[in-house]
N, C-alpha and C positions, 0 to 999 in steps of 0.2 A: 504493499499499499504505500502511495506517495501523497504528500500533500505540499502546499507551499508556505512560505514565510514572508511576513513584509519586513523589509529592511528599513526600519525607522531608527534614528539614533537615540540615545537616552542612556542614562547611568543607572546600574542597579539600584534598587531600594534601600536606603539606609537602615531601614528597620528589618532587613533580612535576618533569620534567625541566627543566633550567636551560639557557638559551641567551643567550650574551653578544652574539651577532651574528645578523642575520637570515639565515634560508635563502636561498642564492644570493648573487651578488656585487655588493650595493649598500651604499653607505656608511650609517653610522647615527650619531646622537648620542643623548646622554642630555637630556632637558628637565627639569629640576627632579628627576633621578634615575630618570626613566622613559624607556626606549629607543624612539626613533622612528626607522624606517627610511626612506631617501630612495628609495622605490620608485616604480613608475608603474603605470598600468593594466595594460599589457602584461607586465610583469615580474611584478607581484602575481597576475594571473590565471593566467599559466603557472605560476608557483610553487605556488598553491594546488592547481591540477589535478594537478600532479606531486607533491605531497603525498598528495593523495586516491588516487593510482595506486601509491604506495611505502608504505603503511601509516598514513598520516594525520599530524595535526598541528594547531596551532591558530593562526588569524589575528586579531588585535585591531585594529579599525579606530578609531584614537585620536582624540579631541577634548580641548579644554581641560578639560572635565569629567572625562574619564578621567585626566588628567594629576594633577589635584587630588585625585581619589579616591585615586590612587597615592601621592601626596605625603602624604595623611592616613593611610593605612594601608599599613605596610611590607609586610604580607603580600600585600596585592593588587599592590603594586609589583613584588614577586618573580613573581607570576603573570604580568603583562604582560610583564616582561623575559625569561620564560622561553618565551614564545610563539616559534613560527617565523617570524612576520612581523608587524610592527606598522606599519600604514600611517598616513601624515598625512591624516587626514579633514579637520581644520580648518584654514583659512588662517593662523591664528596659530602653528600648529605647522610650517606651511611657512616663515613668516617666520622662525622660530626656527632651522630647519635651515639656512637661508640665512645668517642671522646667526653661526651656529656653524661655518662654513666649507663649506657644500655649496650653491653658488650655482645649481646645476641642480635643487634640489629642487622639486617640484610636488605639487598635491593629488591624493590618491587618495580620492575621495568615496563614502561607503558604497552609497548607491543606483545611481550609475554603474558601480562596482566590480561589483555584484551583476548588473547588465545584461551587463557586459563578460565575467563568468565564464559567465554562462548562454548568451552567444553562442558562446562556444569549447566549452563542453559539449554544445550542440546540434551543432556542426560535428563533433565528437570522438566522439559518441555516448555520453557520460558522463552518467548519471543524477544527478539532483540532489534534495535534500528541504529541508523548510522545518519549523523547530520553534520556536513562539513565537506571540504575537499571539493574537486572538480567532478563532472559526471564521468570523465574517463577513469579517474581514480576510482570512484565508488564502483564503478562497473567491474573494474579489475579485483576489486576488494572482495565485493559480493562474488564474484566467480571463484576465487581462491577460497575464501572461507566455506561456501557452498562445498566444494571440492573435499576440503579437509573434515567438515562436519555435515555430512550428507542429511541429517535429520534436524540440523538447525533451523529454526524459523526466523526469518529475516522480513519483518513486517512492515519495516519503515526505512526508506532510503531518500535523502534529500540533499543536493547540492545548492546552498543559497548563493545568490548573487554577491559577489565580492563587494565589500563596503569597508572603508577605512573606521567607521563607528561600530558598536555592537549591535548586530541586527536583533529586531524585536520580532516576536511572535504576535500575531494577531489572534483575538478570541476564537474565531472560525477554525484556524489552524490548530489552535491548542486543542479545541475539541477533537478535531480529526486525528489528532496525535494520540490522545488518550484513547480514542474508540479503536485505533489499531491494536491495542491490548499488549504492546510491549512491556517488558519488565525493566530492561535496560536500554537507556539511549547513549550510546557512544557520541562525543561531541569531539570535532576535530577542526577547530578553528584557529588553533595556536593560542599561546600565552601572550598577553593577558585576556585576550578577546574572549576565548572560551570559557574562562572563569567568570568574567563578568556576565556572559550570556547565561550560564547556569544559574547564577545568583539572581538574575533578573526574572527568570522564568521558573525557578524552583517551585515556587507556590501555586503555579498554574498547571503543573505536570505532576501525575502521580507515579512516575517511573523514576528508576535511579538514573542520574545524570553522571557520566565518567568523562572527563576531559582528557583525552589522550594524545593530543599534540600530532606529532608527526607519524604517529602509528599507523594511520590510514594508508601514508605514502609507502611506508616500510613492509606492511602486510600485503599491500597491492603488488609489490615488486617494482614500484615506481623510483623508489631511491634506495641505495645500498645502505646496508646496516654496518657498523664498525666490526671488525673480527671481535670475536668474544675475548680474547687476550687483551685487546686494548681496551674493552669495556671494564674488564676486571681492574685494570690499571688506573681507570678513571680518565682515559684519554679519549674517550669517544668524542668529544668536544674538538680534538685536534683533527680526527678523521672527517667529521662533518664540516669543519672549516676549510679543509682542502677540497672537499667536494663541491661546497657554495659559499667561495669567500665573499662575493659581493653582497650575499643576503646576510650572512652571520658574522662577519668580521666584528660588528660592533658588540653583538652579544657576547662574544668569547673574549675579545680582546680588550674591551674596557670592563665587562661585569666581572669576569672570572679574577682578575687581579685584585680588583675591588672586595669581592668576595673572600679571597685568600687572607688578604690583610685583616679584614674584620673578623672573620671566623677565627683566626689566631688569636686575636685580641679578645674575643670572648671567651675562648678555651684557657687563656692565661687568667683572665679576671675570675672565672669561675673556679678555677683550681686555685687561685690565691684565697677566695673567700672560703674554701673549705678548710684551708689549713692556718 
């Protein structure tokens, strides 16, 4: 099933629900003021499907880029901190969680989380949907996921028109999306647009919203993923920068050094406070 969205500008409501701790029973820490939850693929997948079955909620898949966007924009930090779940997508955030007292913290990578959710959704008979990306990317994504999960019900797919502002959903489209019966909507608009979109629409939609960034491109085979060994070393950013220097140079060459300096300062300050 497909429906359309109206692209009207606007900021997320300031009275969006606030949440100081993740849904479920996992520890969390603030990294430069932004909450990151020490979840796992199994916990995150189960939590998201439960949210979809009990009225909805939003999940942010967090990276260094998201932390720095939140650091620079307090309203965006409130949006992320108000999410039901904030997973550590990037290895630097896993290292920060460990440094801040959660030694068991592991990475929950957006593309792999998407596959984990789809596998569980197929087994449980839960329908899913995809919002974002281009028509070609979504066609390739649906084809690949359908081949991998033949019984997965993909009940909603839509490529919104590109806009510099956060697109808004009109009431009729929100009704149509609810009527599709999906339990999980994957949102691939990129950070920070997708998080603002989810915050602006979470009260209108009763499915779980999961912002997965570039996962659509990777899973569709339209962009190459960094080798696993580079990901383990926390160097995925270097691989992506080489692949897309014009688009990503500022994100990595400006945000990453700022994050490193401030993260080290936070670790030193908190260690000093404990002793």
